[in-house]
Backbone bond lengths (Angstrom), bond angles and torsions (degrees), N, CA, C in turn:
res aa  C-N    CA-C-N  psi(-1)  N-CA   C-N-CA  omega(-1)  CA-C   N-CA-C  phi
1 M - - - 1.452 - - 1.513 111.39 -
2 L 1.329 117.92 -35.34 1.462 120.79 -174.02 1.523 110.14 -82.72
3 D 1.337 114.88 65.66 1.462 120.73 -173.82 1.513 111.76 -90.84
4 V 1.318 117.21 42.18 1.444 123.84 172.29 1.517 107.79 -136.51
5 D 1.331 115.21 158.58 1.462 119.93 -176.80 1.523 113.33 -89.16
6 G 1.328 116.45 -17.86 1.458 119.03 -178.67 1.527 111.22 -167.77
7 V 1.315 114.58 167.77 1.465 121.87 178.33 1.520 108.82 -123.35
8 L 1.317 115.63 130.59 1.467 121.78 178.09 1.522 109.54 -117.26
9 L 1.323 115.50 125.12 1.458 122.16 176.22 1.516 108.16 -109.10
10 L 1.334 116.16 118.24 1.456 121.75 -175.35 1.509 111.05 -85.36
11 A 1.339 116.95 115.29 1.468 120.52 -173.44 1.519 113.13 -139.57
12 A 1.343 116.68 26.82 1.466 120.08 -172.95 1.528 114.54 -97.04
13 G 1.324 117.23 -10.38 1.462 119.90 -173.10 1.541 113.45 -61.44
14 K 1.316 115.02 152.37 1.469 120.34 -178.70 1.528 113.06 -82.38
15 G 1.323 117.58 -17.01 1.463 119.02 -178.01 1.507 113.82 65.17
16 E 1.324 115.80 43.75 1.481 121.61 -174.29 1.538 112.08 -57.39
17 R 1.336 116.52 -36.49 1.460 119.56 -176.17 1.531 112.58 -77.90
18 L 1.326 116.25 -3.84 1.472 120.65 178.08 1.519 112.46 -112.60
19 K 1.309 116.99 17.65 1.469 120.61 172.98 1.528 108.26 -67.74
20 P 1.339 119.98 146.72 1.480 127.85 7.00 1.532 114.57 -88.05
21 I 1.349 117.92 -0.07 1.465 119.26 -179.11 1.527 110.67 -55.70
22 T 1.336 115.67 -43.97 1.473 120.11 -174.27 1.525 112.72 -79.14
23 D 1.316 118.49 1.43 1.453 119.38 170.84 1.524 111.11 -66.11
24 K 1.332 115.71 -30.70 1.459 120.86 -177.24 1.525 114.06 -119.26
25 I 1.336 116.27 -19.17 1.463 120.93 -179.00 1.525 108.85 -125.17
26 P 1.325 119.94 121.77 1.458 120.24 176.32 1.523 110.08 -64.77
27 K 1.326 116.47 147.77 1.459 120.12 -174.78 1.532 113.26 -54.52
28 P 1.340 120.70 -38.40 1.463 119.24 179.67 1.527 114.51 -62.79
29 L 1.330 117.00 -17.06 1.469 120.12 -179.14 1.520 112.88 -103.00
30 I 1.333 117.45 1.02 1.460 119.68 174.69 1.529 108.18 -65.14
31 K 1.329 116.02 133.91 1.459 119.96 -173.00 1.541 111.60 -96.47
32 I 1.323 114.68 139.63 1.449 123.23 172.60 1.526 106.43 -119.04
33 K 1.307 115.63 116.00 1.464 120.89 -174.38 1.527 111.42 53.75
34 G 1.327 115.78 37.22 1.460 121.99 176.29 1.519 115.66 83.92
35 I 1.350 117.08 4.17 1.466 120.47 -177.70 1.522 109.36 -114.27
36 P 1.336 119.66 126.64 1.467 120.89 177.31 1.524 110.55 -59.79
37 S 1.315 117.83 140.05 1.461 120.34 -175.13 1.528 112.04 -59.91
38 I 1.318 117.28 -30.60 1.480 119.85 -178.13 1.520 110.99 -67.98
39 A 1.332 118.40 -17.93 1.464 121.19 179.82 1.516 111.50 -65.59
40 F 1.329 118.16 -30.11 1.465 121.08 -174.93 1.527 111.79 -68.72
41 P 1.333 120.69 -51.78 1.472 118.54 175.25 1.538 112.28 -66.86
42 L 1.328 117.73 -32.54 1.462 119.63 176.04 1.533 111.88 -60.35
43 F 1.319 115.89 -38.61 1.459 120.41 176.46 1.523 110.91 -59.98
44 L 1.325 116.92 -45.13 1.467 120.62 179.90 1.528 110.27 -62.83
45 I 1.326 115.74 -42.53 1.465 120.52 -179.18 1.537 110.90 -64.00
46 Y 1.316 116.53 -47.25 1.462 122.14 -177.54 1.530 111.05 -66.25
47 E 1.319 116.18 -43.50 1.453 121.24 -178.77 1.534 111.67 -63.99
48 S 1.335 115.52 -24.26 1.459 120.61 -179.76 1.530 112.59 -86.78
49 G 1.322 117.43 -0.23 1.450 121.16 173.33 1.520 116.88 99.81
50 F 1.335 116.98 7.03 1.457 120.33 179.02 1.527 110.65 -91.23
51 N 1.319 116.48 138.34 1.468 119.66 176.89 1.548 112.13 -128.79
52 E 1.320 116.02 14.23 1.463 121.07 173.48 1.524 108.34 -131.52
53 V 1.313 116.83 127.17 1.465 121.68 -173.95 1.522 109.67 -136.58
54 I 1.319 115.80 133.38 1.469 121.90 172.46 1.526 107.58 -94.86
55 V 1.326 116.77 133.13 1.471 121.27 -179.01 1.524 108.92 -128.16
56 N 1.334 117.19 125.33 1.464 118.29 175.30 1.515 109.82 -91.54
57 L 1.322 116.68 146.62 1.464 123.03 -174.39 1.514 110.69 -137.11
58 H 1.317 115.51 150.02 1.479 120.59 174.01 1.529 110.00 -149.45
59 H 1.328 116.90 -60.09 1.460 121.96 -175.91 1.529 110.15 -84.48
60 L 1.325 117.04 122.00 1.463 122.88 -179.27 1.536 111.46 48.74
61 P 1.325 116.83 52.11 1.466 120.29 -172.74 1.527 114.00 -63.56
62 H 1.335 116.82 -32.67 1.471 119.37 -176.61 1.518 111.51 -63.65
63 L 1.334 117.26 -31.44 1.466 119.48 -179.59 1.522 111.10 -69.87
64 I 1.316 116.56 -40.72 1.472 120.26 178.53 1.512 110.69 -70.02
65 E 1.321 116.90 -40.88 1.482 120.16 178.37 1.525 110.82 -58.97
66 K 1.326 116.74 -45.77 1.468 121.18 -179.32 1.527 110.53 -63.09
67 E 1.329 115.76 -47.03 1.467 120.48 -178.32 1.530 110.81 -60.35
68 L 1.313 117.22 -48.74 1.461 120.38 -175.64 1.530 112.58 -75.23
69 S 1.323 117.31 -31.59 1.461 119.76 177.27 1.531 110.28 -63.62
70 D 1.321 116.22 -44.37 1.476 119.97 178.11 1.522 111.02 -64.83
71 F 1.334 115.55 -43.61 1.461 121.18 178.86 1.532 111.14 -63.87
72 G 1.338 116.66 -42.11 1.453 121.07 -179.07 1.509 113.28 -62.47
73 K 1.323 116.93 -35.27 1.476 120.57 177.63 1.516 110.11 -64.70
74 R 1.322 118.01 -38.13 1.458 120.90 -179.95 1.527 111.92 -69.18
75 K 1.320 115.62 -40.03 1.476 120.20 -173.58 1.536 113.52 -100.92
76 K 1.335 115.99 1.92 1.463 120.22 -178.08 1.542 111.28 57.57
77 I 1.314 114.53 45.83 1.460 121.99 174.35 1.520 107.79 -109.69
78 S 1.322 116.67 129.99 1.452 121.82 179.61 1.531 110.17 -95.40
79 F 1.326 115.53 125.10 1.460 120.62 179.44 1.532 110.08 -109.44
80 T 1.321 115.62 134.25 1.456 122.48 170.98 1.522 106.65 -110.47
81 F 1.327 116.79 118.32 1.465 120.72 -176.86 1.513 111.55 -98.44
82 I 1.318 115.67 133.60 1.456 122.28 174.72 1.524 107.79 -112.64
83 R 1.313 116.93 107.45 1.466 120.24 177.64 1.526 110.12 -85.18
84 E 1.324 116.34 127.34 1.446 121.18 179.43 1.521 109.37 -106.20
85 D 1.323 116.87 109.12 1.465 120.23 177.59 1.519 110.49 -64.09
86 V 1.323 115.30 -37.19 1.462 123.17 172.66 1.517 106.79 -118.61
87 L 1.347 117.31 132.40 1.453 120.12 -179.43 1.513 111.19 -58.82
88 L 1.327 116.55 125.39 1.461 121.23 -179.84 1.531 112.29 -88.01
89 G 1.322 116.49 -14.68 1.466 119.98 -173.72 1.534 109.41 78.90
90 T 1.323 116.27 166.01 1.460 119.66 -177.37 1.531 112.04 -60.19
91 G 1.331 115.85 -43.66 1.460 119.27 179.67 1.520 112.30 -67.35
92 G 1.330 116.10 -38.86 1.456 120.10 179.63 1.510 112.84 -64.94
93 T 1.329 116.11 -38.62 1.456 120.19 177.57 1.532 111.83 -67.93
94 I 1.317 115.31 -44.20 1.469 119.64 177.85 1.526 110.47 -60.04
95 K 1.320 115.75 -43.78 1.465 120.79 177.24 1.517 111.22 -58.78
96 K 1.319 117.19 -46.11 1.456 122.93 -178.87 1.541 110.70 -60.99
97 V 1.326 116.20 -42.35 1.459 120.27 -179.49 1.513 110.93 -63.82
98 F 1.316 117.57 -44.94 1.469 120.53 177.60 1.522 111.21 -60.54
99 E 1.330 116.44 -44.53 1.453 120.15 -176.16 1.536 112.59 -69.71
100 E 1.336 116.33 -37.78 1.460 118.74 -174.65 1.529 114.27 -87.04
101 F 1.337 116.32 -28.52 1.461 119.11 -176.15 1.533 112.79 -103.31
102 G 1.326 117.22 -12.37 1.462 120.03 179.20 1.516 114.49 69.61
103 F 1.328 117.31 23.72 1.459 120.88 -179.36 1.533 111.25 -71.84
104 R 1.334 114.36 158.17 1.471 121.98 175.88 1.522 110.99 -101.20
105 R 1.327 115.99 -39.03 1.473 121.36 179.21 1.534 108.19 -143.48
106 I 1.319 116.21 139.51 1.459 119.45 176.84 1.527 110.86 -131.97
107 L 1.323 114.38 149.80 1.463 121.73 171.12 1.515 107.06 -94.77
108 V 1.326 115.94 127.37 1.468 121.48 -176.89 1.522 109.37 -119.96
109 M 1.337 116.14 137.30 1.453 121.27 176.07 1.515 110.76 -136.24
110 N 1.325 115.86 143.50 1.460 120.32 168.28 1.529 109.35 -75.07
111 S 1.313 116.08 155.12 1.476 119.34 -177.66 1.518 112.55 -97.04
112 D 1.339 117.35 6.18 1.467 119.43 -176.81 1.517 112.39 -120.95
113 I 1.341 117.16 29.52 1.462 121.37 -177.33 1.514 110.53 -114.82
114 I 1.328 115.23 148.30 1.455 121.78 178.14 1.532 107.59 -129.13
115 C 1.325 116.47 111.83 1.446 122.34 -179.75 1.539 107.19 -164.30
116 Y 1.327 116.83 171.34 1.457 119.27 -178.16 1.531 111.53 -139.04
117 P 1.329 116.71 63.97 1.473 119.25 176.34 1.521 111.39 -79.64
118 D 1.309 115.58 163.41 1.468 121.67 173.41 1.520 107.31 -83.58
119 I 1.323 117.58 99.12 1.458 121.34 -176.25 1.535 111.01 -67.49
120 G 1.312 117.56 -33.34 1.465 119.95 176.92 1.530 111.16 -60.80
121 K 1.313 116.44 -45.70 1.471 120.71 177.05 1.519 110.85 -63.66
122 F 1.329 115.85 -40.69 1.470 121.10 178.98 1.520 110.72 -60.50
123 L 1.324 116.93 -44.49 1.466 120.95 178.70 1.512 111.57 -63.21
124 E 1.330 115.77 -39.22 1.470 119.28 179.37 1.529 110.95 -65.58
125 E 1.322 115.90 -43.17 1.469 120.16 179.71 1.518 111.18 -69.50
126 G 1.325 117.38 -22.12 1.458 120.99 -178.00 1.517 114.19 -87.01
127 K 1.324 117.75 10.21 1.472 120.54 -178.50 1.517 113.57 -78.28
128 R 1.352 116.04 -9.56 1.475 117.61 -179.44 1.519 110.89 -64.22
129 D 1.310 115.47 155.84 1.464 120.58 -169.74 1.541 111.15 -85.03
130 F 1.325 115.88 64.86 1.440 121.14 176.85 1.532 110.06 -115.79
131 L 1.319 116.08 168.58 1.461 121.35 -178.42 1.520 112.67 -60.97
132 A 1.346 114.74 -39.53 1.471 120.60 -178.72 1.523 108.56 -156.19
133 H 1.322 115.08 163.64 1.465 121.93 178.41 1.519 107.16 -133.80
134 L 1.331 117.37 120.86 1.445 122.37 -173.22 1.526 111.23 -109.07
135 L 1.324 117.26 142.68 1.451 122.02 169.16 1.519 107.48 -91.86
136 I 1.330 116.34 118.99 1.458 120.81 -178.84 1.519 109.49 -119.90
137 T 1.332 115.46 161.96 1.456 120.78 178.89 1.530 109.03 -142.76
138 R 1.309 115.72 161.87 1.463 118.88 174.62 1.517 106.82 -78.90
139 G 1.327 116.35 140.51 1.456 116.25 -178.76 1.506 112.50 -179.23
140 N 1.323 114.73 163.98 1.465 119.75 -175.34 1.524 113.16 -76.94
141 L 1.328 118.21 -7.41 1.470 118.93 176.84 1.518 110.87 -75.60
142 G 1.329 116.77 -29.17 1.456 120.31 177.85 1.518 112.89 63.85
143 G 1.334 114.29 -156.71 1.459 120.22 175.63 1.507 116.13 111.45
144 I 1.346 117.81 -15.96 1.462 120.35 -174.00 1.525 111.37 -138.95
145 D 1.322 116.08 137.86 1.473 122.73 166.42 1.513 107.96 -115.72
146 I 1.331 116.03 151.50 1.453 120.43 -175.31 1.510 112.03 -123.35
147 D 1.309 115.46 161.38 1.450 125.14 169.27 1.521 105.95 -112.47
148 E 1.333 116.24 103.49 1.469 119.57 -171.90 1.528 112.27 -62.56
149 N 1.291 117.84 -28.68 1.454 121.34 176.79 1.524 107.96 -126.66
150 P 1.321 119.68 104.03 1.485 127.83 27.68 1.528 115.15 -103.44
151 G 1.312 120.02 28.50 1.457 120.77 178.17 1.499 113.85 81.04
152 T 1.339 115.06 46.78 1.448 119.88 179.70 1.526 111.04 -124.17
153 I 1.321 115.98 163.58 1.454 121.59 176.19 1.523 108.75 -75.61
154 A 1.334 116.75 124.72 1.471 120.59 179.51 1.516 111.82 -84.17
155 K 1.349 116.50 -41.64 1.452 120.00 -177.57 1.521 109.42 -157.92
156 I 1.326 115.67 143.77 1.457 122.25 173.78 1.514 107.71 -118.71
157 Y 1.323 116.36 119.98 1.455 121.73 -176.21 1.529 111.74 -95.78
158 G 1.306 116.63 -33.11 1.456 121.41 -167.90 1.513 108.47 107.96
159 E 1.312 116.13 152.34 1.461 122.40 -174.28 1.530 111.62 -57.51
160 G 1.342 115.39 129.08 1.460 121.21 175.99 1.506 115.62 77.09
161 K 1.342 117.97 7.60 1.463 120.84 -174.44 1.533 112.45 -110.78
162 G 1.302 118.38 9.57 1.452 121.74 -179.45 1.497 111.79 132.29
163 G 1.328 115.98 171.59 1.457 120.23 -179.92 1.505 112.39 91.21
164 K 1.331 115.56 152.38 1.469 121.36 -175.34 1.526 112.43 -98.96
165 F 1.309 116.96 -7.14 1.465 120.38 -174.56 1.506 111.44 -124.36
166 T 1.325 115.71 156.34 1.462 122.37 -176.37 1.533 109.70 -123.26
167 F 1.302 115.59 137.12 1.473 121.78 174.99 1.518 109.04 -75.97
168 T 1.323 116.75 128.45 1.474 120.76 -175.30 1.537 113.65 -82.21
169 G 1.332 116.41 -13.37 1.459 118.43 -173.96 1.521 113.41 90.33
170 I 1.345 116.16 8.62 1.453 121.56 175.25 1.529 107.55 -114.03
171 H 1.334 117.16 124.93 1.457 119.45 -176.22 1.528 110.57 -156.37
172 I 1.324 114.43 157.16 1.447 123.47 172.14 1.524 106.49 -108.08
173 V 1.316 116.68 127.90 1.473 120.80 -175.41 1.539 108.32 -122.13
174 K 1.321 115.35 136.25 1.463 120.91 175.32 1.527 109.72 -94.38
175 S 1.317 115.52 153.99 1.470 119.85 -179.47 1.529 112.50 -65.53
176 D 1.332 118.04 -12.28 1.464 121.65 174.94 1.533 111.16 -58.74
177 I 1.331 117.00 -19.09 1.471 120.30 179.02 1.522 111.18 -60.69
178 L 1.328 116.62 -22.72 1.466 120.79 179.82 1.523 111.23 -60.43
179 G 1.344 116.04 -27.11 1.460 119.30 178.22 1.513 113.83 -78.78
180 I 1.334 116.52 -7.31 1.466 122.69 178.84 1.514 111.60 -102.59
181 L 1.333 117.26 -42.80 1.457 122.25 -176.22 1.528 111.07 -73.43
182 D 1.319 116.14 136.57 1.462 118.81 177.11 1.519 110.80 -93.39
183 N 1.319 117.41 -164.46 1.464 120.73 -171.39 1.520 114.03 -101.21
184 K 1.326 118.81 10.51 1.471 119.61 -179.08 1.525 110.14 -77.41
185 I 1.311 115.74 165.13 1.457 123.48 175.67 1.537 108.58 -135.52
186 P 1.340 118.32 132.59 1.462 127.29 -2.24 1.524 111.73 -82.45
187 L 1.323 115.63 167.10 1.449 122.96 176.76 1.528 108.79 -121.05
188 C 1.318 116.70 132.46 1.469 122.36 174.35 1.527 108.46 -97.99
189 I 1.324 117.05 125.53 1.454 119.59 -177.20 1.518 112.24 -62.98
190 V 1.324 116.91 -31.15 1.480 118.96 179.34 1.532 111.20 -77.78
191 K 1.316 116.17 -56.02 1.468 120.22 -176.52 1.521 112.21 -69.41
192 D 1.314 117.67 -48.41 1.467 121.35 -174.15 1.538 112.81 -90.36
193 G 1.331 115.67 -11.00 1.451 120.04 179.92 1.512 113.15 -112.37
194 Y 1.328 116.86 -71.37 1.451 120.69 -171.72 1.517 114.36 -70.00
195 I 1.338 117.25 -46.69 1.467 119.27 179.41 1.529 109.96 -62.31
196 K 1.300 116.00 -45.22 1.453 121.23 179.18 1.541 110.98 -61.26
197 A 1.324 116.49 -41.54 1.460 121.34 -178.62 1.533 111.52 -62.78
198 I 1.341 115.77 -41.88 1.471 120.59 -178.75 1.511 111.18 -73.20
199 E 1.354 116.54 -50.53 1.464 120.38 -169.91 1.533 113.18 -81.27
200 K 1.301 117.51 -34.72 1.467 119.64 -176.27 1.519 113.42 -96.79
201 F 1.326 116.92 -35.57 1.461 119.98 -174.50 1.529 113.83 -110.40
202 G 1.338 117.54 -5.06 1.447 120.38 178.41 1.516 114.58 66.71
203 K 1.323 117.17 25.69 1.450 122.26 179.72 1.526 110.79 -75.23
204 K 1.326 115.71 153.37 1.453 122.57 178.50 1.530 110.76 -99.39
205 I 1.326 115.73 133.19 1.457 122.42 174.74 1.528 107.21 -124.28
206 S 1.298 116.96 123.52 1.456 121.15 -176.08 1.541 110.29 -93.99
207 F 1.326 115.18 174.06 1.461 119.21 -177.20 1.522 112.05 -148.48
208 S 1.305 115.34 158.53 1.464 123.93 164.98 1.516 106.69 -119.06
209 L 1.335 117.00 140.57 1.460 121.27 179.92 1.528 109.95 -97.88
210 Y 1.306 115.44 125.20 1.463 122.94 178.20 1.525 108.35 -107.88
211 D 1.340 115.88 117.88 1.456 119.97 -176.45 1.530 112.04 -113.78
212 D 1.313 116.17 71.04 1.454 120.54 177.48 1.523 107.62 -156.67
213 F 1.336 117.28 -168.77 1.470 120.01 -174.65 1.522 110.96 -63.97
214 F 1.320 115.20 140.49 1.459 122.17 177.81 1.513 109.66 -148.95
215 F 1.321 115.83 131.67 1.480 121.87 177.39 1.518 108.22 -140.37
216 D 1.336 115.80 149.23 1.447 119.09 160.32 1.518 106.65 -122.32
217 I 1.331 116.49 162.41 1.460 118.59 -174.52 1.514 111.27 -113.34
218 G 1.317 115.58 41.04 1.464 119.85 -174.28 1.510 115.90 -73.50
219 T 1.339 117.37 -18.27 1.464 121.16 -178.37 1.521 110.50 -137.11
220 F 1.313 116.83 165.37 1.468 120.10 176.70 1.524 111.00 -62.52
221 E 1.335 116.72 -36.47 1.462 120.47 179.52 1.530 110.98 -62.61
222 R 1.321 115.25 -41.97 1.471 118.92 179.78 1.513 111.48 -69.91
223 L 1.311 117.64 -34.98 1.464 120.00 174.47 1.524 110.63 -59.04
224 T 1.324 115.13 -44.60 1.467 120.16 178.77 1.516 110.67 -63.59
225 D 1.329 116.99 -39.32 1.474 120.88 178.89 1.532 111.07 -61.18
226 V 1.327 116.68 -40.61 1.466 119.88 179.47 1.529 110.52 -64.71
227 E 1.317 116.13 -48.74 1.458 120.47 -179.87 1.526 110.90 -56.04
228 S 1.327 115.25 -43.97 1.464 120.52 -178.94 1.526 110.97 -65.98
229 A 1.314 116.93 -41.85 1.470 121.19 -179.74 1.517 111.70 -63.82
230 V 1.323 116.70 -38.38 1.476 119.85 178.25 1.513 109.71 -63.87
231 D 1.316 117.22 -41.90 1.461 121.37 -178.90 1.530 111.95 -63.77
232 K 1.326 116.36 -30.77 1.476 120.91 -172.96 1.527 114.09 -94.77
233 S 1.326 117.68 -19.86 1.470 120.27 -171.53 1.525 112.16 -118.30
234 E 1.319 115.95 119.60 1.477 120.27 177.81 1.516 110.17 -65.27
235 K 1.343 116.46 -35.90 1.451 121.30 179.54 1.524 111.48 -61.45
236 I 1.319 117.03 -44.86 1.465 120.55 179.06 1.519 110.91 -70.51
237 Q 1.336 117.00 -35.32 1.457 120.54 175.90 1.522 110.83 -59.53
238 Q 1.328 116.23 -43.29 1.469 121.28 179.64 1.516 111.20 -63.42
239 F 1.338 116.12 -38.87 1.474 120.07 177.22 1.510 110.02 -63.99
240 F 1.320 117.70 -43.76 1.461 121.78 179.40 1.522 110.61 -60.54
241 E 1.328 116.90 -38.72 1.460 119.73 179.48 1.530 111.40 -67.33
242 K 1.328 116.25 -37.14 1.465 120.39 175.12 1.509 110.71 -59.89
243 V 1.321 115.92 -46.30 1.465 120.63 -177.91 1.522 109.46 -68.23
244 R 1.313 117.21 -39.73 1.476 120.90 178.73 1.526 110.51 -59.97
245 D 1.326 116.67 -47.92 1.461 120.73 -179.98 1.532 110.45 -61.80
246 F 1.317 116.13 -42.54 1.462 121.62 179.87 1.532 111.04 -61.41
247 Y 1.307 117.00 -46.11 1.456 121.03 -170.35 1.531 113.07 -78.27
248 F 1.316 116.82 -35.80 1.470 119.14 -171.31 1.533 114.17 -102.78
249 T 1.318 118.60 -1.93 1.471 119.69 -178.86 1.523 111.06 -118.26
């Protein structure tokens, strides 16, 4: 099942849309129902059998390092931290990881997402020989259209600009992406990587469809949406309790 060479958790963002909270607390440590947001992707990673995680940092990095170092000792998870003095962007960080670690394929997750996909199944479906494999969901954020046969991404518009599907921020990326990304900083993996790969180079990017609850905490409105959903759904409450037990025990 562990058909990737490494796991990258993206945690360097400044959280501009969540100011003034993020002036003192990095977005990955913002709590939802008492649980730091970074605990949710960590739960998915750990449950899938991984115990080594690369984490990129920029804004208030010492707070995240301390939090995860203490957590890692409890759970026997090894963290490798990459401090970015200048934000590299998602694409820039992925590029750096491939170049410095010599990996062939990596599993990448955003640190501000809340969902419960079967990562083992996702990894199995992502074994096809494409540039990348994305986990997408139906949602009002939009941004993606698909070609159901042969199961590839037809077009990526960008969030809120069209399309019936939304990128969850969970993806498998091959080192072939290095041939697409240029040398500028910062680099966005979607704009400078995936869109460019599809439209300019005709590359294929595959997907898995996730049909269940999905949230990100990028804005105050979305934070409120998550809190409300937890209060209303027993299923989501049970997931939160799983993550709580995992993270704090």
